C-alpha positions, 0 to 999 in steps of 0.5 A, spaced: 839 062 717 832 062 720 830 069 722 824 071 726 821 078 724 817 082 729 812 087 727 809 091 733 804 096 735 807 102 740 807 099 747 806 092 745 813 089 747 816 088 741 823 090 743 823 087 749 820 080 747 825 081 741 831 081 746 828 075 750 828 071 743 835 073 741 838 071 748 835 065 748 836 062 741 843 066 741 841 069 735 843 076 732 838 082 735 837 087 729 833 094 731 834 101 730 841 101 734 843 095 729 841 099 723 844 105 725 851 101 726 850 098 718 849 106 716 855 108 720 860 102 716 856 104 709 857 112 711 850 113 711 848 119 715 845 118 721 841 124 720 838 120 714 836 114 719 833 119 724 828 122 719 827 116 714 826 110 719 819 107 719 817 114 716 811 114 711 814 115 703 810 121 702 813 125 707 820 124 706 819 124 698 817 131 699 823 133 704 828 129 701 826 128 693 830 122 692 832 120 699 827 115 700 829 111 694 836 111 696 834 109 703 829 103 702 835 100 697 840 101 703 834 098 708 833 092 704 840 091 703 842 092 710 836 087 712 838 082 707 845 082 708 844 081 716 839 075 714 844 071 709 850 072 715 846 070 721 841 067 725 837 073 726 831 076 730 829 083 727 824 088 730 820 092 725 823 096 719 818 092 714 822 086 715 816 082 714 815 085 708 822 085 705 823 078 707 816 075 705 819 070 700 824 068 705 823 060 707 826 060 713 823 067 716 818 066 721 813 072 722 810 075 728 805 080 730 805 083 737 799 088 739 795 089 745 789 093 748 790 100 747 789 102 755 795 096 756 799 100 751 798 106 754 800 104 761 806 101 758 808 108 754 807 112 760 812 108 764 817 107 759 817 114 756 815 118 762 809 121 759 802 123 761 796 119 759 794 124 753 801 125 751 802 117 751 795 116 747 798 121 742 804 118 741 801 111 740 797 114 735 802 118 731 807 112 731 802 106 729 799 111 723 806 112 721 809 105 721 803 103 718 803 108 712 811 106 711 809 099 710 804 100 706 807 105 701 814 102 701 812 095 700 805 095 698 803 091 704 798 091 710 801 092 716 795 090 721 793 084 716 794 077 720 795 073 713 802 077 713 804 073 719 805 066 722 803 068 729 799 074 732 799 075 739 795 079 744 801 081 749 795 084 754 793 077 755 800 075 757 806 078 760 812 079 755 816 073 758 810 068 756 809 071 749 817 070 748 815 062 750 809 062 746 813 064 740 819 060 741 815 054 742 811 055 735 818 057 732 821 050 734 815 046 731 818 048 724 823 044 720 828 050 718 834 045 716 829 043 710 827 050 708 834 052 707 834 050 700 828 054 698 832 060 702 838 059 697 834 062 691 831 068 695 838 070 697 841 068 690 836 073 687 838 078 692 845 078 691 844 079 683 839 085 685 845 087 689 850 086 684 846 090 679 845 096 684 852 097 685 854 097 677 848 102 677 851 106 682 858 106 680 857 108 673 859 115 671 853 117 666 847 114 671 845 121 675 840 117 679 841 110 680 836 109 686 830 112 681 831 104 678 827 099 681 830 092 680 827 086 680 829 079 678 826 072 678 829 065 679 831 064 672 835 071 671 830 075 668 831 082 671 825 087 670 827 095 671 821 100 673 822 107 675 821 114 672 828 117 670 830 124 670 834 123 664 831 120 658 837 118 654 839 114 660 834 108 659 839 105 654 845 106 658 842 103 664 839 097 660 847 096 657 850 096 664 845 091 667 845 086 661 853 085 662 852 083 670 854 076 671 847 072 672 843 076 668 839 072 663 834 077 660 832 085 661 825 087 661 826 095 661 820 098 663 823 105 665 820 111 663 822 118 662 
């Protein structure tokens, strides 16, 4: 279940490098298009993905009220499901944050000088130079805010990655070769046991979310932030629209198989 996540600035070649890696490793390639496919299978509206994908939380909080929390839960499940099922190359979507505790994940950051990125964006999107500069600034800022506000992670901090590359100093083919060389030095089979713990916690959180969604007396299941540790201790946080639901949620979670204890920090 090795996973390569690629964080990228606009014009740094993240999608192109990701496809090269996936092709050479014969891994599943996961980007915006793949996410939309998952959304269709789960009857999640494409319009929501269009508006919410890699967008800052305050913007879509103001527009969609509870939609951001629902979307982040969907995104987390989509990525963790994909990581559990397949060897994966994941581009964007906060993958380096969602899978930061997965021992079989290799996190890569791609960037390039602005003038290089401007040239690439002008060619790829058929924009003039001012338009390309504006597009780069807007998308980079939006991605950075999304990762910080949704996951509490500094998008540009090199300490969040195993490898950071300047694709202005090499062509994208060479960048893919460098990543492959570094990736192949790590004994991924030895790390698979550690990955099982991450996926076990993920499955427990997913089971809890499912029960919260199914329960007829819980009006806002996505208001509940669910975390669990290796011992099955579940922590619930969030602000409820209906204060009396705190006890209902507590009771539902305690009955989920695998839950050892519940720390209920939900607030009205």
